[in-house]
C-alpha positions as CSV (number, residue, x, y, z in Angstrom):
1,M,0.0,0.0,0.0
2,P,1.6,3.4,-1.0
3,A,2.2,6.0,1.7
4,K,-0.4,8.7,1.9
5,R,1.1,12.0,0.7
6,Q,1.1,15.0,2.9
7,L,-1.1,17.8,1.4
8,N,-0.4,21.5,1.7
9,M,-3.1,24.0,2.3
10,S,-3.9,24.7,-1.4
11,Q,-4.0,21.0,-2.2
12,R,-6.5,20.4,0.6
13,E,-8.6,23.4,-0.5
14,F,-8.5,22.2,-4.1
15,L,-9.7,18.7,-3.1
16,I,-12.4,20.2,-0.8
17,V,-13.7,22.3,-3.8
18,L,-13.5,19.4,-6.1
19,A,-15.2,16.9,-3.8
20,H,-18.0,19.3,-2.8
21,A,-18.7,20.3,-6.4
22,H,-19.0,16.6,-7.1
23,V,-21.8,16.0,-4.5
24,C,-23.6,19.4,-4.7
25,G,-25.3,20.2,-7.9
26,A,-25.8,23.9,-7.1
27,C,-22.1,24.4,-6.3
28,R,-21.1,22.4,-9.4
29,D,-23.2,24.7,-11.5
30,K,-21.6,27.8,-9.9
31,L,-18.1,26.3,-10.4
32,L,-18.8,25.6,-14.1
33,A,-20.5,28.9,-14.8
34,R,-18.5,31.4,-12.7
35,P,-15.3,29.7,-11.5
36,E,-13.7,33.1,-10.5
37,A,-16.5,33.5,-7.9
38,V,-15.6,30.2,-6.3
39,F,-11.9,31.1,-6.2
40,A,-12.3,34.3,-4.1
41,G,-10.8,33.9,-0.7
42,R,-9.5,30.4,-1.4
43,A,-5.9,29.3,-1.0
44,L,-5.5,27.9,-4.5
45,T,-2.5,28.1,-6.8
46,Q,-2.8,29.4,-10.4
47,D,-2.4,25.8,-11.7
48,E,-5.3,24.6,-9.4
49,K,-7.5,27.4,-10.5
50,Q,-6.8,26.6,-14.2
51,R,-7.5,22.9,-13.6
52,L,-10.9,23.8,-12.0
53,T,-11.7,26.3,-14.7
54,N,-11.1,23.6,-17.4
55,L,-13.6,21.2,-15.9
56,Q,-16.7,20.4,-18.0
57,F,-20.1,19.0,-16.8
58,A,-19.3,15.6,-18.2
59,D,-16.2,15.4,-16.0
60,F,-18.5,15.0,-13.0
61,I,-20.1,11.7,-14.1
62,T,-17.9,9.6,-11.8
63,P,-15.4,10.4,-9.1
64,E,-12.7,8.6,-11.1
65,K,-13.4,10.7,-14.3
66,L,-13.5,13.9,-12.2
67,A,-10.2,13.1,-10.5
68,R,-8.5,12.4,-13.8
69,A,-9.9,15.5,-15.4
70,A,-8.7,17.6,-12.5
71,G,-5.2,16.0,-12.4
72,S,-5.8,14.4,-9.0
73,E,-5.7,10.9,-7.7
74,P,-9.1,9.2,-7.4
75,A,-8.1,7.9,-3.9
76,E,-7.5,11.5,-2.7
77,L,-10.8,12.7,-4.0
78,D,-12.5,9.7,-2.4
79,A,-10.8,10.4,1.0
80,F,-12.2,13.9,1.0
81,R,-15.8,13.1,-0.1
82,D,-17.2,12.1,3.3
83,Q,-15.5,14.7,5.4
84,P,-18.0,17.1,7.1
85,I,-16.3,20.2,5.7
86,V,-16.9,18.9,2.2
87,R,-20.5,18.1,2.8
88,L,-21.4,21.3,4.6
89,R,-19.3,24.0,3.1
90,H,-21.0,25.4,0.0
91,L,-19.0,27.3,-2.6
């Protein structure tokens, strides 16, 4: 089993946004329509912002497809999906 990588603040924030948008249709719509509104006040790198901006509706079909489209590992996205902050913090 590979070691779990240590995430920095922007990587955590990126996965929180990604995981929440996967489970919340309203926030997914906001991310797809106005990504810059989602980025305000979030500790995201330019690369992470670009990867989120490039997402399309079809990328949200499965967690695996979403992770691949966002340049993340499916296991990391899965690990964040059930965290309370992901379920409760709307974008």
